All heavy atoms as a GROMACS GRO file, in nm:
protein
  647
    1MET      N    1   5.998  13.308   7.978
    1MET     CA    2   6.048  13.184   8.032
    1MET      C    3   6.080  13.086   7.920
    1MET      O    4   6.181  13.019   7.922
    1MET     CB    5   5.945  13.125   8.129
    1MET     CG    6   5.991  13.000   8.197
    1MET     SD    7   6.121  13.040   8.311
    1MET     CE    8   6.134  12.888   8.397
    2SER      N    9   5.992  13.078   7.820
    2SER     CA   10   6.016  12.983   7.712
    2SER      C   11   6.137  13.025   7.628
    2SER      O   12   6.205  12.940   7.574
    2SER     CB   13   5.892  12.968   7.625
    2SER     OG   14   5.866  13.090   7.556
    3GLN      N   15   6.163  13.155   7.622
    3GLN     CA   16   6.280  13.203   7.547
    3GLN      C   17   6.408  13.157   7.617
    3GLN      O   18   6.506  13.121   7.551
    3GLN     CB   19   6.275  13.356   7.536
    3GLN     CG   20   6.381  13.414   7.445
    3GLN     CD   21   6.364  13.369   7.300
    3GLN    OE1   22   6.252  13.344   7.254
    3GLN    NE2   23   6.474  13.356   7.229
    4GLU      N   24   6.409  13.154   7.750
    4GLU     CA   25   6.524  13.105   7.826
    4GLU      C   26   6.547  12.956   7.798
    4GLU      O   27   6.661  12.911   7.783
    4GLU     CB   28   6.503  13.127   7.975
    4GLU     CG   29   6.507  13.271   8.018
    4GLU     CD   30   6.477  13.288   8.166
    4GLU    OE1   31   6.480  13.187   8.239
    4GLU    OE2   32   6.449  13.401   8.206
    5LYS      N   33   6.436  12.880   7.792
    5LYS     CA   34   6.447  12.738   7.763
    5LYS      C   35   6.504  12.715   7.624
    5LYS      O   36   6.587  12.627   7.604
    5LYS     CB   37   6.310  12.670   7.774
    5LYS     CG   38   6.259  12.654   7.914
    5LYS     CD   39   6.125  12.583   7.914
    5LYS     CE   40   6.069  12.569   8.054
    5LYS     NZ   41   5.938  12.501   8.052
    6VAL      N   42   6.460  12.793   7.529
    6VAL     CA   43   6.509  12.780   7.393
    6VAL      C   44   6.658  12.813   7.387
    6VAL      O   45   6.737  12.743   7.323
    6VAL     CB   46   6.428  12.869   7.296
    6VAL    CG1   47   6.492  12.875   7.159
    6VAL    CG2   48   6.284  12.820   7.287
    7ALA      N   49   6.699  12.920   7.455
    7ALA     CA   50   6.839  12.958   7.456
    7ALA      C   51   6.924  12.850   7.522
    7ALA      O   52   7.034  12.817   7.474
    7ALA     CB   53   6.856  13.091   7.529
    8LYS      N   54   6.874  12.794   7.631
    8LYS     CA   55   6.946  12.686   7.701
    8LYS      C   56   6.959  12.563   7.612
    8LYS      O   57   7.065  12.502   7.604
    8LYS     CB   58   6.874  12.652   7.831
    8LYS     CG   59   6.944  12.550   7.916
    8LYS     CD   60   6.868  12.524   8.045
    8LYS     CE   61   6.937  12.417   8.125
    8LYS     NZ   62   6.864  12.384   8.247
    9TYR      N   63   6.852  12.529   7.541
    9TYR     CA   64   6.853  12.414   7.452
    9TYR      C   65   6.954  12.436   7.339
    9TYR      O   66   7.030  12.344   7.305
    9TYR     CB   67   6.714  12.389   7.394
    9TYR     CG   68   6.712  12.279   7.292
    9TYR    CD1   69   6.718  12.145   7.332
    9TYR    CD2   70   6.706  12.308   7.156
    9TYR    CE1   71   6.718  12.044   7.238
    9TYR    CE2   72   6.705  12.207   7.061
    9TYR     CZ   73   6.712  12.074   7.103
    9TYR     OH   74   6.712  11.974   7.010
   10LYS      N   75   6.958  12.554   7.282
   10LYS     CA   76   7.052  12.584   7.174
   10LYS      C   77   7.197  12.576   7.223
   10LYS      O   78   7.285  12.528   7.153
   10LYS     CB   79   7.024  12.723   7.115
   10LYS     CG   80   6.904  12.727   7.026
   10LYS     CD   81   6.886  12.866   6.965
   10LYS     CE   82   6.767  12.868   6.871
   10LYS     NZ   83   6.747  13.000   6.810
   11GLU      N   84   7.219  12.626   7.344
   11GLU     CA   85   7.354  12.620   7.401
   11GLU      C   86   7.397  12.476   7.425
   11GLU      O   87   7.510  12.438   7.394
   11GLU     CB   88   7.358  12.698   7.532
   11GLU     CG   89   7.496  12.704   7.594
   11GLU     CD   90   7.497  12.782   7.725
   11GLU    OE1   91   7.413  12.871   7.742
   11GLU    OE2   92   7.583  12.749   7.809
   12GLU      N   93   7.306  12.395   7.480
   12GLU     CA   94   7.337  12.254   7.503
   12GLU      C   95   7.362  12.181   7.371
   12GLU      O   96   7.450  12.096   7.362
   12GLU     CB   97   7.225  12.186   7.581
   12GLU     CG   98   7.222  12.221   7.727
   12GLU     CD   99   7.109  12.152   7.802
   12GLU    OE1  100   7.037  12.072   7.740
   12GLU    OE2  101   7.095  12.179   7.922
   13LYS      N  102   7.283  12.213   7.270
   13LYS     CA  103   7.299  12.149   7.140
   13LYS      C  104   7.432  12.189   7.076
   13LYS      O  105   7.499  12.106   7.015
   13LYS     CB  106   7.183  12.189   7.048
   13LYS     CG  107   7.183  12.112   6.918
   13LYS     CD  108   7.061  12.144   6.836
   13LYS     CE  109   7.064  12.068   6.706
   13LYS     NZ  110   6.952  12.102   6.619
   14ALA      N  111   7.473  12.313   7.094
   14ALA     CA  112   7.599  12.360   7.037
   14ALA      C  113   7.718  12.293   7.107
   14ALA      O  114   7.820  12.265   7.043
   14ALA     CB  115   7.609  12.512   7.050
   15ASN      N  116   7.706  12.267   7.236
   15ASN     CA  117   7.816  12.208   7.313
   15ASN      C  118   7.797  12.059   7.339
   15ASN      O  119   7.861  12.003   7.426
   15ASN     CB  120   7.831  12.281   7.446
   15ASN     CG  121   7.872  12.425   7.428
   15ASN    OD1  122   7.947  12.457   7.337
   15ASN    ND2  123   7.821  12.512   7.513
   16ARG      N  124   7.709  11.995   7.264
   16ARG     CA  125   7.676  11.855   7.290
   16ARG      C  126   7.798  11.763   7.279
   16ARG      O  127   7.819  11.676   7.363
   16ARG     CB  128   7.566  11.808   7.196
   16ARG     CG  129   7.513  11.672   7.232
   16ARG     CD  130   7.387  11.640   7.157
   16ARG     NE  131   7.280  11.726   7.207
   16ARG     CZ  132   7.167  11.752   7.142
   16ARG    NH1  133   7.147  11.700   7.023
   16ARG    NH2  134   7.075  11.829   7.194
   17LYS      N  135   7.882  11.783   7.180
   17LYS     CA  136   8.001  11.699   7.163
   17LYS      C  137   8.095  11.714   7.283
   17LYS      O  138   8.148  11.617   7.335
   17LYS     CB  139   8.076  11.733   7.035
   17LYS     CG  140   8.008  11.682   6.911
   17LYS     CD  141   8.093  11.710   6.789
   17LYS     CE  142   8.025  11.658   6.664
   17LYS     NZ  143   8.105  11.684   6.544
   18LYS      N  144   8.114  11.838   7.324
   18LYS     CA  145   8.202  11.864   7.438
   18LYS      C  146   8.144  11.802   7.565
   18LYS      O  147   8.216  11.742   7.644
   18LYS     CB  148   8.219  12.015   7.456
   18LYS     CG  149   8.331  12.053   7.550
   18LYS     CD  150   8.337  12.202   7.577
   18LYS     CE  151   8.369  12.281   7.453
   18LYS     NZ  152   8.385  12.426   7.481
   19ILE      N  153   8.014  11.816   7.584
   19ILE     CA  154   7.948  11.760   7.702
   19ILE      C  155   7.956  11.608   7.701
   19ILE      O  156   7.989  11.546   7.802
   19ILE     CB  157   7.801  11.807   7.710
   19ILE    CG1  158   7.794  11.958   7.738
   19ILE    CG2  159   7.725  11.729   7.816
   19ILE    CD1  160   7.656  12.017   7.722
   20MET      N  161   7.930  11.547   7.586
   20MET     CA  162   7.936  11.401   7.575
   20MET      C  163   8.078  11.350   7.600
   20MET      O  164   8.099  11.248   7.665
   20MET     CB  165   7.887  11.354   7.438
   20MET     CG  166   7.740  11.383   7.413
   20MET     SD  167   7.631  11.299   7.529
   20MET     CE  168   7.640  11.136   7.462
   21LYS      N  169   8.178  11.423   7.548
   21LYS     CA  170   8.317  11.384   7.568
   21LYS      C  171   8.353  11.390   7.717
   21LYS      O  172   8.418  11.301   7.771
   21LYS     CB  173   8.409  11.476   7.488
   21LYS     CG  174   8.553  11.430   7.482
   21LYS     CD  175   8.638  11.529   7.405
   21LYS     CE  176   8.652  11.480   7.263
   21LYS     NZ  177   8.749  11.560   7.186
   22ARG      N  178   8.309  11.495   7.786
   22ARG     CA  179   8.335  11.511   7.928
   22ARG      C  180   8.267  11.400   8.009
   22ARG      O  181   8.327  11.342   8.100
   22ARG     CB  182   8.287  11.647   7.976
   22ARG     CG  183   8.324  11.674   8.121
   22ARG     CD  184   8.278  11.809   8.175
   22ARG     NE  185   8.282  11.917   8.079
   22ARG     CZ  186   8.179  11.998   8.053
   22ARG    NH1  187   8.065  11.983   8.116
   22ARG    NH2  188   8.190  12.095   7.964
   23GLU      N  189   8.141  11.370   7.974
   23GLU     CA  190   8.069  11.264   8.045
   23GLU      C  191   8.135  11.128   8.023
   23GLU      O  192   8.147  11.049   8.116
   23GLU     CB  193   7.923  11.259   8.000
   23GLU     CG  194   7.840  11.372   8.052
   23GLU     CD  195   7.697  11.368   7.999
   23GLU    OE1  196   7.665  11.279   7.917
   23GLU    OE2  197   7.618  11.455   8.040
   24LYS      N  198   8.182  11.103   7.900
   24LYS     CA  199   8.248  10.978   7.869
   24LYS      C  200   8.380  10.966   7.948
   24LYS      O  201   8.412  10.860   8.003
   24LYS     CB  202   8.276  10.970   7.719
   24LYS     CG  203   8.324  10.837   7.672
   24LYS     CD  204   8.336  10.836   7.520
   24LYS     CE  205   8.378  10.702   7.468
   24LYS     NZ  206   8.391  10.701   7.322
   25ARG      N  207   8.455  11.076   7.956
   25ARG     CA  208   8.580  11.078   8.031
   25ARG      C  209   8.555  11.054   8.180
   25ARG      O  210   8.626  10.977   8.244
   25ARG     CB  211   8.649  11.213   8.009
   25ARG     CG  212   8.791  11.217   8.057
   25ARG     CD  213   8.860  11.348   8.023
   25ARG     NE  214   8.800  11.417   7.910
   25ARG     CZ  215   8.776  11.549   7.905
   25ARG    NH1  216   8.809  11.625   8.005
   25ARG    NH2  217   8.721  11.603   7.800
   26MET      N  218   8.452  11.118   8.233
   26MET     CA  219   8.420  11.100   8.375
   26MET      C  220   8.374  10.956   8.403
   26MET      O  221   8.408  10.898   8.506
   26MET     CB  222   8.312  11.200   8.419
   26MET     CG  223   8.361  11.343   8.424
   26MET     SD  224   8.502  11.366   8.533
   26MET     CE  225   8.424  11.338   8.690
   27ARG      N  226   8.297  10.897   8.313
   27ARG     CA  227   8.252  10.760   8.328
   27ARG      C  228   8.372  10.665   8.328
   27ARG      O  229   8.382  10.574   8.410
   27ARG     CB  230   8.154  10.724   8.217
   27ARG     CG  231   8.087  10.591   8.238
   27ARG     CD  232   7.985  10.557   8.128
   27ARG     NE  233   7.913  10.672   8.075
   27ARG     CZ  234   7.916  10.709   7.948
   27ARG    NH1  235   7.986  10.641   7.859
   27ARG    NH2  236   7.847  10.814   7.906
   28PHE      N  237   8.466  10.688   8.235
   28PHE     CA  238   8.587  10.605   8.226
   28PHE      C  239   8.669  10.619   8.354
   28PHE      O  240   8.717  10.520   8.409
   28PHE     CB  241   8.670  10.646   8.105
   28PHE     CG  242   8.797  10.568   8.091
   28PHE    CD1  243   8.795  10.438   8.046
   28PHE    CD2  244   8.918  10.626   8.123
   28PHE    CE1  245   8.912  10.366   8.032
   28PHE    CE2  246   9.036  10.556   8.111
   28PHE     CZ  247   9.033  10.425   8.065
   29LEU      N  248   8.686  10.740   8.403
   29LEU     CA  249   8.762  10.764   8.525
   29LEU      C  250   8.695  10.699   8.645
   29LEU      O  251   8.761  10.633   8.727
   29LEU     CB  252   8.777  10.915   8.548
   29LEU     CG  253   8.857  10.958   8.670
   29LEU    CD1  254   9.002  10.914   8.654
   29LEU    CD2  255   8.850  11.108   8.686
   30ARG      N  256   8.563  10.712   8.655
   30ARG     CA  257   8.488  10.652   8.766
   30ARG      C  258   8.501  10.500   8.763
   30ARG      O  259   8.526  10.436   8.866
   30ARG     CB  260   8.342  10.694   8.758
   30ARG     CG  261   8.260  10.652   8.876
   30ARG     CD  262   8.114  10.698   8.870
   30ARG     NE  263   8.093  10.826   8.802
   30ARG     CZ  264   8.023  10.841   8.689
   30ARG    NH1  265   7.967  10.738   8.630
   30ARG    NH2  266   8.009  10.961   8.635
   31ASN      N  267   8.487  10.441   8.643
   31ASN     CA  268   8.500  10.296   8.631
   31ASN      C  269   8.642  10.250   8.664
   31ASN      O  270   8.661  10.144   8.725
   31ASN     CB  271   8.460  10.250   8.491
   31ASN     CG  272   8.311  10.260   8.467
   31ASN    OD1  273   8.234  10.272   8.561
   31ASN    ND2  274   8.272  10.258   8.342
   32GLY      N  275   8.741  10.326   8.624
   32GLY     CA  276   8.879  10.292   8.655
   32GLY      C  277   8.906  10.294   8.804
   32GLY      O  278   8.969  10.203   8.859
   33VAL      N  279   8.860  10.398   8.870
   33VAL     CA  280   8.880  10.409   9.016
   33VAL      C  281   8.806  10.297   9.088
   33VAL      O  282   8.861  10.234   9.179
   33VAL     CB  283   8.834  10.548   9.067
   33VAL    CG1  284   8.828  10.552   9.218
   33VAL    CG2  285   8.926  10.656   9.014
   34MET      N  286   8.684  10.268   9.045
   34MET     CA  287   8.608  10.159   9.108
   34MET      C  288   8.677  10.025   9.083
   34MET      O  289   8.679   9.939   9.171
   34MET     CB  290   8.465  10.157   9.056
   34MET     CG  291   8.381  10.272   9.106
   34MET     SD  292   8.373  10.283   9.286
   34MET     CE  293   8.281  10.135   9.322
   35GLY      N  294   8.735  10.007   8.967
   35GLY     CA  295   8.809   9.883   8.938
   35GLY      C  296   8.930   9.868   9.028
   35GLY      O  297   8.956   9.759   9.080
   36ILE      N  298   9.003   9.976   9.046
   36ILE     CA  299   9.121   9.972   9.135
   36ILE      C  300   9.078   9.942   9.278
   36ILE      O  301   9.141   9.861   9.347
   36ILE     CB  302   9.198  10.105   9.126
   36ILE    CG1  303   9.265  10.116   8.989
   36ILE    CG2  304   9.302  10.116   9.236
   36ILE    CD1  305   9.324  10.251   8.960
   37VAL      N  306   8.972  10.005   9.324
   37VAL     CA  307   8.922   9.980   9.460
   37VAL      C  308   8.876   9.836   9.473
   37VAL      O  309   8.905   9.770   9.575
   37VAL     CB  310   8.806  10.078   9.494
   37VAL    CG1  311   8.735  10.036   9.621
   37VAL    CG2  312   8.860  10.220   9.507
   38LEU      N  313   8.810   9.783   9.372
   38LEU     CA  314   8.763   9.645   9.376
   38LEU      C  315   8.880   9.547   9.379
   38LEU      O  316   8.880   9.452   9.458
   38LEU     CB  317   8.674   9.616   9.255
   38LEU     CG  318   8.614   9.476   9.247
   38LEU    CD1  319   8.520   9.453   9.365
   38LEU    CD2  320   8.541   9.457   9.117
   39VAL      N  321   8.982   9.570   9.297
   39VAL     CA  322   9.099   9.483   9.297
   39VAL      C  323   9.170   9.489   9.432
   39VAL      O  324   9.213   9.386   9.486
   39VAL     CB  325   9.195   9.522   9.182
   39VAL    CG1  326   9.330   9.457   9.198
   39VAL    CG2  327   9.134   9.483   9.049
   40ALA      N  328   9.181   9.608   9.490
   40ALA     CA  329   9.245   9.622   9.621
   40ALA      C  330   9.165   9.549   9.728
   40ALA      O  331   9.222   9.482   9.815
   40ALA     CB  332   9.261   9.770   9.657
   41ALA      N  333   9.033   9.559   9.724
   41ALA     CA  334   8.949   9.492   9.825
   41ALA      C  335   8.960   9.340   9.812
   41ALA      O  336   8.973   9.270   9.912
   41ALA     CB  337   8.803   9.537   9.810
   42VAL      N  338   8.955   9.290   9.689
   42VAL     CA  339   8.966   9.145   9.668
   42VAL      C  340   9.104   9.097   9.711
   42VAL      O  341   9.118   8.992   9.775
   42VAL     CB  342   8.938   9.109   9.521
   42VAL    CG1  343   8.976   8.966   9.490
   42VAL    CG2  344   8.792   9.132   9.489
   43GLY      N  345   9.208   9.172   9.680
   43GLY     CA  346   9.344   9.137   9.723
   43GLY      C  347   9.356   9.135   9.873
   43GLY      O  348   9.419   9.046   9.930
   44TRP      N  349   9.298   9.233   9.939
   44TRP     CA  350   9.305   9.240  10.085
   44TRP      C  351   9.231   9.122  10.149
   44TRP      O  352   9.281   9.061  10.243
   44TRP     CB  353   9.246   9.372  10.133
   44TRP     CG  354   9.244   9.387  10.281
   44TRP    CD1  355   9.352   9.391  10.365
   44TRP    CD2  356   9.129   9.397  10.364
   44TRP    NE1  357   9.309   9.405  10.495
   44TRP    CE2  358   9.172   9.408  10.497
   44TRP    CE3  359   8.993   9.398  10.337
   44TRP    CZ2  360   9.085   9.420  10.602
   44TRP    CZ3  361   8.906   9.410  10.443
   44TRP    CH2  362   8.952   9.420  10.573
   45VAL      N  363   9.113   9.090  10.096
   45VAL     CA  364   9.037   8.976  10.150
   45VAL      C  365   9.114   8.847  10.127
   45VAL      O  366   9.123   8.762  10.216
   45VAL     CB  367   8.896   8.970  10.086
   45VAL    CG1  368   8.827   8.839  10.118
   45VAL    CG2  369   8.812   9.086  10.134
   46GLY      N  370   9.173   8.831  10.010
   46GLY     CA  371   9.252   8.711   9.980
   46GLY      C  372   9.372   8.700  10.070
   46GLY      O  373   9.402   8.592  10.123
   47TYR      N  374   9.443   8.809  10.089
   47TYR     CA  375   9.560   8.809  10.178
   47TYR      C  376   9.519   8.774  10.320
   47TYR      O  377   9.586   8.695  10.388
   47TYR     CB  378   9.629   8.945  10.174
   47TYR     CG  379   9.741   8.958  10.274
   47TYR    CD1  380   9.864   8.899  10.250
   47TYR    CD2  381   9.723   9.027  10.394
   47TYR    CE1  382   9.968   8.909  10.341
   47TYR    CE2  383   9.826   9.038  10.486
   47TYR     CZ  384   9.948   8.979  10.459
   47TYR     OH  385  10.048   8.989  10.550
   48SER      N  386   9.410   8.832  10.368
   48SER     CA  387   9.362   8.804  10.504
   48SER      C  388   9.324   8.657  10.519
   48SER      O  389   9.351   8.596  10.622
   48SER     CB  390   9.243   8.893  10.538
   48SER     OG  391   9.281   9.028  10.538
   49ALA      N  392   9.258   8.601  10.417
   49ALA     CA  393   9.218   8.461  10.424
   49ALA      C  394   9.339   8.369  10.428
   49ALA      O  395   9.344   8.275  10.508
   49ALA     CB  396   9.128   8.427  10.304
   50VAL      N  397   9.438   8.394  10.344
   50VAL     CA  398   9.558   8.311  10.342
   50VAL      C  399   9.634   8.325  10.474
   50VAL      O  400   9.680   8.226  10.531
   50VAL     CB  401   9.648   8.348  10.223
   50VAL    CG1  402   9.785   8.284  10.234
   50VAL    CG2  403   9.582   8.308  10.093
   51ASN      N  404   9.646   8.446  10.524
   51ASN     CA  405   9.715   8.470  10.650
   51ASN      C  406   9.643   8.400  10.765
   51ASN      O  407   9.707   8.340  10.851
   51ASN     CB  408   9.726   8.620  10.676
   51ASN     CG  409   9.829   8.652  10.781
   51ASN    OD1  410   9.920   8.574  10.805
   51ASN    ND2  411   9.815   8.767  10.843
   52SER      N  412   9.512   8.405  10.766
   52SER     CA  413   9.434   8.338  10.869
   52SER      C  414   9.453   8.188  10.860
   52SER      O  415   9.466   8.120  10.963
   52SER     CB  416   9.287   8.375  10.855
   52SER     OG  417   9.209   8.301  10.946
   53TYR      N  418   9.454   8.133  10.740
   53TYR     CA  419   9.474   7.989  10.722
   53TYR      C  420   9.612   7.947  10.770
   53TYR      O  421   9.626   7.844  10.838
   53TYR     CB  422   9.456   7.952  10.574
   53TYR     CG  423   9.494   7.810  10.544
   53TYR    CD1  424   9.414   7.705  10.583
   53TYR    CD2  425   9.612   7.781  10.476
   53TYR    CE1  426   9.448   7.574  10.557
   53TYR    CE2  427   9.648   7.652  10.449
   53TYR     CZ  428   9.566   7.548  10.489
   53TYR     OH  429   9.601   7.419  10.463
   54ILE      N  430   9.713   8.024  10.736
   54ILE     CA  431   9.850   7.989  10.776
   54ILE      C  432   9.864   7.994  10.928
   54ILE      O  433   9.929   7.908  10.988
   54ILE     CB  434   9.951   8.082  10.707
   54ILE    CG1  435   9.957   8.048  10.558
   54ILE    CG2  436  10.089   8.071  10.769
   54ILE    CD1  437  10.041   8.144  10.476
   55GLU      N  438   9.804   8.094  10.992
   55GLU     CA  439   9.814   8.106  11.138
   55GLU      C  440   9.738   7.995  11.210
   55GLU      O  441   9.773   7.958  11.322
   55GLU     CB  442   9.764   8.242  11.183
   55GLU     CG  443   9.859   8.355  11.149
   55GLU     CD  444   9.807   8.489  11.195
   55GLU    OE1  445   9.693   8.496  11.246
   55GLU    OE2  446   9.880   8.588  11.179
   56SER      N  447   9.632   7.941  11.148
   56SER     CA  448   9.551   7.840  11.216
   56SER      C  449   9.613   7.700  11.206
   56SER      O  450   9.573   7.611  11.280
   56SER     CB  451   9.410   7.837  11.158
   56SER     OG  452   9.414   7.787  11.025
   57ARG      N  453   9.709   7.680  11.117
   57ARG     CA  454   9.772   7.549  11.104
   57ARG      C  455   9.859   7.521  11.225
   57ARG      O  456   9.922   7.611  11.281
   57ARG     CB  457   9.859   7.543  10.979
   57ARG     CG  458   9.778   7.545  10.853
   57ARG     CD  459   9.858   7.529  10.728
   57ARG     NE  460  10.001   7.522  10.744
   57ARG     CZ  461  10.088   7.548  10.649
   57ARG    NH1  462  10.047   7.585  10.532
   57ARG    NH2  463  10.218   7.537  10.670
   58PRO      N  464   9.864   7.392  11.270
   58PRO     CA  465   9.950   7.360  11.384
   58PRO      C  466  10.098   7.373  11.345
   58PRO      O  467  10.136   7.344  11.232
   58PRO     CB  468   9.914   7.214  11.415
   58PRO     CG  469   9.855   7.161  11.290
   58PRO     CD  470   9.792   7.278  11.221
   59ARG      N  471  10.176   7.414  11.439
   59ARG     CA  472  10.319   7.434  11.413
   59ARG      C  473  10.397   7.317  11.472
   59ARG      O  474  10.363   7.267  11.580
   59ARG     CB  475  10.368   7.564  11.475
   59ARG     CG  476  10.299   7.682  11.414
   59ARG     CD  477  10.350   7.809  11.466
   59ARG     NE  478  10.268   7.916  11.409
   59ARG     CZ  479  10.309   8.037  11.393
   59ARG    NH1  480  10.428   8.070  11.432
   59ARG    NH2  481  10.230   8.127  11.340
   60ASP      N  482  10.500   7.277  11.402
   60ASP     CA  483  10.586   7.171  11.453
   60ASP      C  484  10.676   7.227  11.561
   60ASP      O  485  10.732   7.335  11.546
   60ASP     CB  486  10.672   7.114  11.340
   60ASP     CG  487  10.588   7.049  11.231
   60ASP    OD1  488  10.478   7.003  11.264
   60ASP    OD2  489  10.635   7.045  11.116
   61SER      N  490  10.686   7.154  11.670
   61SER     CA  491  10.775   7.199  11.777
   61SER      C  492  10.902   7.115  11.773
   61SER      O  493  10.900   6.996  11.742
   61SER     CB  494  10.707   7.186  11.913
   61SER     OG  495  10.675   7.051  11.937
   62VAL      N  496  11.012   7.179  11.801
   62VAL     CA  497  11.142   7.114  11.796
   62VAL      C  498  11.208   7.131  11.931
   62VAL      O  499  11.209   7.240  11.988
   62VAL     CB  500  11.230   7.178  11.686
   62VAL    CG1  501  11.366   7.114  11.682
   62VAL    CG2  502  11.162   7.167  11.551
   63GLU      N  503  11.262   7.024  11.982
   63GLU     CA  504  11.336   7.030  12.109
   63GLU      C  505  11.484   7.020  12.079
   63GLU      O  506  11.527   6.938  11.999
   63GLU     CB  507  11.293   6.917  12.201
   63GLU     CG  508  11.150   6.930  12.249
   63GLU     CD  509  11.114   6.824  12.350
   63GLU    OE1  510  11.206   6.774  12.420
   63GLU    OE2  511  10.996   6.793  12.360
   64VAL      N  512  11.562   7.104  12.144
   64VAL     CA  513  11.706   7.107  12.123
   64VAL      C  514  11.772   7.056  12.249
   64VAL      O  515  11.741   7.097  12.360
   64VAL     CB  516  11.753   7.251  12.092
   64VAL    CG1  517  11.903   7.255  12.071
   64VAL    CG2  518  11.681   7.304  11.970
   65ASP      N  519  11.868   6.966  12.230
   65ASP     CA  520  11.942   6.909  12.342
   65ASP      C  521  12.074   6.984  12.355
   65ASP      O  522  12.161   6.976  12.269
   65ASP     CB  523  11.966   6.760  12.316
   65ASP     CG  524  12.031   6.692  12.434
   65ASP    OD1  525  12.027   6.748  12.544
   65ASP    OD2  526  12.084   6.581  12.413
   66TYR      N  527  12.087   7.060  12.463
   66TYR     CA  528  12.205   7.142  12.485
   66TYR      C  529  12.307   7.073  12.575
   66TYR      O  530  12.403   7.136  12.619
   66TYR     CB  531  12.166   7.276  12.549
   66TYR     CG  532  12.097   7.371  12.455
   66TYR    CD1  533  11.963   7.399  12.467
   66TYR    CD2  534  12.168   7.433  12.354
   66TYR    CE1  535  11.899   7.486  12.381
   66TYR    CE2  536  12.106   7.520  12.267
   66TYR     CZ  537  11.972   7.546  12.282
   66TYR     OH  538  11.909   7.633  12.196
   67THR      N  539  12.294   6.948  12.603
   67THR     CA  540  12.387   6.881  12.695
   67THR      C  541  12.528   6.879  12.638
   67THR      O  542  12.625   6.896  12.713
   67THR     CB  543  12.340   6.738  12.724
   67THR    OG1  544  12.328   6.666  12.602
   67THR    CG2  545  12.211   6.737  12.802
   68ALA      N  546  12.544   6.862  12.507
   68ALA     CA  547  12.679   6.860  12.448
   68ALA      C  548  12.745   6.996  12.462
   68ALA      O  549  12.865   7.005  12.494
   68ALA     CB  550  12.670   6.819  12.301
   69VAL      N  551  12.670   7.102  12.445
   69VAL     CA  552  12.726   7.237  12.457
   69VAL      C  553  12.763   7.265  12.603
   69VAL      O  554  12.871   7.318  12.632
   69VAL     CB  555  12.626   7.342  12.405
   69VAL    CG1  556  12.677   7.484  12.428
   69VAL    CG2  557  12.597   7.321  12.258
   70SER      N  558  12.674   7.230  12.695
   70SER     CA  559  12.706   7.255  12.837
   70SER      C  560  12.824   7.168  12.883
   70SER      O  561  12.907   7.215  12.961
   70SER     CB  562  12.583   7.232  12.924
   70SER     OG  563  12.538   7.100  12.912
   71ASP      N  564  12.836   7.044  12.833
   71ASP     CA  565  12.954   6.961  12.866
   71ASP      C  566  13.081   7.025  12.813
   71ASP      O  567  13.184   7.027  12.881
   71ASP     CB  568  12.938   6.820  12.808
   71ASP     CG  569  12.832   6.740  12.880
   71ASP    OD1  570  12.792   6.780  12.992
   71ASP    OD2  571  12.788   6.636  12.822
   72TYR      N  572  13.075   7.078  12.692
   72TYR     CA  573  13.191   7.144  12.633
   72TYR      C  574  13.231   7.267  12.714
   72TYR      O  575  13.350   7.287  12.744
   72TYR     CB  576  13.159   7.182  12.489
   72TYR     CG  577  13.269   7.263  12.420
   72TYR    CD1  578  13.388   7.202  12.383
   72TYR    CD2  579  13.252   7.397  12.395
   72TYR    CE1  580  13.488   7.275  12.322
   72TYR    CE2  581  13.351   7.471  12.332
   72TYR     CZ  582  13.468   7.410  12.296
   72TYR     OH  583  13.568   7.483  12.234
   73LEU      N  584  13.133   7.348  12.752
   73LEU     CA  585  13.164   7.468  12.832
   73LEU      C  586  13.218   7.430  12.969
   73LEU      O  587  13.310   7.495  13.021
   73LEU     CB  588  13.038   7.556  12.844
   73LEU     CG  589  12.993   7.624  12.715
   73LEU    CD1  590  12.862   7.698  12.739
   73LEU    CD2  591  13.098   7.718  12.663
   74ASN      N  592  13.165   7.325  13.032
   74ASN     CA  593  13.216   7.279  13.160
   74ASN      C  594  13.360   7.229  13.146
   74ASN      O  595  13.443   7.250  13.235
   74ASN     CB  596  13.127   7.169  13.218
   74ASN     CG  597  12.995   7.224  13.268
   74ASN    OD1  598  12.985   7.341  13.298
   74ASN    ND2  599  12.894   7.136  13.274
   75GLY      N  600  13.389   7.164  13.034
   75GLY     CA  601  13.526   7.118  13.009
   75GLY      C  602  13.621   7.234  12.993
   75GLY      O  603  13.735   7.230  13.040
   76LEU      N  604  13.578   7.341  12.928
   76LEU     CA  605  13.665   7.460  12.913
   76LEU      C  606  13.688   7.526  13.048
   76LEU      O  607  13.798   7.573  13.076
   76LEU     CB  608  13.598   7.559  12.818
   76LEU     CG  609  13.595   7.522  12.669
   76LEU    CD1  610  13.525   7.630  12.590
   76LEU    CD2  611  13.736   7.501  12.616
   77ASP      N  612  13.584   7.531  13.132
   77ASP     CA  613  13.599   7.589  13.264
   77ASP      C  614  13.695   7.506  13.349
   77ASP      O  615  13.775   7.560  13.424
   77ASP     CB  616  13.463   7.600  13.335
   77ASP     CG  617  13.378   7.711  13.275
   77ASP    OD1  618  13.434   7.801  13.210
   77ASP    OD2  619  13.253   7.706  13.293
   78ALA      N  620  13.689   7.374  13.336
   78ALA     CA  621  13.777   7.285  13.413
   78ALA      C  622  13.921   7.303  13.369
   78ALA      O  623  14.013   7.301  13.452
   78ALA     CB  624  13.733   7.140  13.397
   79GLU      N  625  13.945   7.323  13.239
   79GLU     CA  626  14.082   7.343  13.190
   79GLU      C  627  14.136   7.479  13.232
   79GLU      O  628  14.255   7.494  13.255
   79GLU     CB  629  14.084   7.334  13.038
   79GLU     CG  630  14.064   7.195  12.984
   79GLU     CD  631  14.066   7.192  12.833
   79GLU    OE1  632  14.100   7.294  12.770
   79GLU    OE2  633  14.031   7.087  12.776
   80ALA      N  634  14.051   7.578  13.245
   80ALA     CA  635  14.094   7.713  13.281
   80ALA      C  636  14.137   7.717  13.428
   80ALA      O  637  14.223   7.796  13.466
   80ALA     CB  638  13.984   7.813  13.256
   81GLU      N  639  14.083   7.634  13.511
   81GLU     CA  640  14.118   7.637  13.653
   81GLU      C  641  14.241   7.564  13.681
   81GLU      O  642  14.339   7.542  13.678
   81GLU     CB  643  14.006   7.571  13.735
   81GLU     CG  644  13.881   7.653  13.735
   81GLU     CD  645  13.769   7.582  13.811
   81GLU    OE1  646  13.787   7.470  13.861
   81GLU    OE2  647  13.662   7.640  13.821
   0.00000   0.00000   0.00000
C-alpha cells in the first residue's frame, strides 16, 4: 500500500506544473463565468427597477377635440349631395 502512495506522489510531483496550470485555468474560467452571471443579474435587476419606476409614474392625459374634423366631413357630405 505504501508503495502505491509513493508512486502516486511521484506522479503528482512530476505533473505538478501541468496540474497547477489546469487548476489556474479552471479558476480563471469559473471566475469569468461568475462575473458574467453577476453582471447579467445586476443588469436585469437594474432594468426591472427602472421599468417599474417608469410604469408607476402618472401619465399625462390629452383630450383631442374632433369637432373641426367632423364639421369638415359634414361639409363635404353636404357638397356631395
